[in-house]
C-alpha positions, 0 to 999 in steps of 0.5 A: 466758893462752895462751903465744901471748899472752906477748910476748917480745923477740927477745933471750934472757931475761933482758931488760935494765931498758931493754928492760923499760921500752921494752916497757912504754912501748908496751904495751897494757893486758893485754899480757904480757911474760916478763922472766925465767925461773928462780928469781929469789930464788935466782938473784940471789945469787952462789951461786944459779947460774953467772951472772956478776956483770954479768948478775946485776947487770942482773937485779937492776936489771930485777927492782927496776925491775919491782917499782918499776913495780908499786908505782907502778901500771904493771904487775901482776907474776905468776909461773908455775911451769914446772918444779921450781925454775923460774918464768916471771916475767911483767909484765902492763901495767895499764890507763891512764885516758888511753890514751896511751903512758907516756913512757920517762923516767917509767918510768926515774925513781924518782918516784911516778907 
């Protein structure tokens, strides 16, 4: 996977839960989104970095939604080491049988696909 194949939003990382779902609702199979860069397991704790409460809460929502969508079969989640204690967290859109865009409401719901 070349760096040019990673689709990034113009906003700085990390992206929001809504931006993640917006990307996925329009993604083609194989499209890749880097949704976070850092050390997620540590950065989600109050002692992990200097991130404030609100950005950390949004990161928790986004990472939980990414995991939920992976469990429901919409994306593959992978990480790539980019440096010491730093990883790129990537979502890869999975193929769909009907090839139609996924409704945003489906992605934001907690129900199984």
